[in-house]
N, C-alpha and C positions, 0 to 999 in steps of 0.2 A: 044760487044754478040755474033758476031761469029768467033771471034777466040777464044773464050772459048770452045765452040764444038770442035777445031781441038786437043782442047785434053782433054776435059772430055768424048770425045762417046768412044774413043780409050781405054783411062783410063777405064772404065765404061767396054768395051765389058772385055777386059784387069784380070778385076777385079771376072766377073764373073766368065771364065774360072778359074782363082784360085780358089776360092769359091767350084765350079767342083770337078777342082784334089784332093781341099783336104779332100773332103766331098766320090771320088770314091776310093781312101785309104783308110780314115775311114773303107769304106764298105769292102774292101778286105784285110783289115788287122786284121778285127774281134770282131770294137766298139759293132757291134751293132748284133750278135750273143744270146748274153744271158741277155737281158734287167729284167726276173724280180729278177733272183734272188741273186742279192744284194739289194732287198728292206726284200725279203723271212730272209736271213740272221740276219736281224738287232732280226726279231723275233726268234731268238732261243735265249734258254739262255744256254749257255755252255762258260765258263766264265775259265774251265780250259787250259792249254796248252796242242793242242797237240801233246803224245807222248805218251810211255812207262810205266812212271812212276806212283804210286799210286798216290790217294786224301789224302795228309800227316792230312788235315782238320779231329779233330774231330767229330762226329755222331750228331748234331741237337737234343737236348731232346723233 
């Protein structure tokens, strides 16, 4: 029982530091800069590709 603690305690401390480091990198890498824009982009109904070519579909009656 005691011998497993010598392995699990340092392993859990290392895991906490690893998770903290990954979170820190994501935070400073811009991962959490704009959380609302992807949700609103689904609501925009723009099926045309971005560019300068005109819409070639015939107008609806």
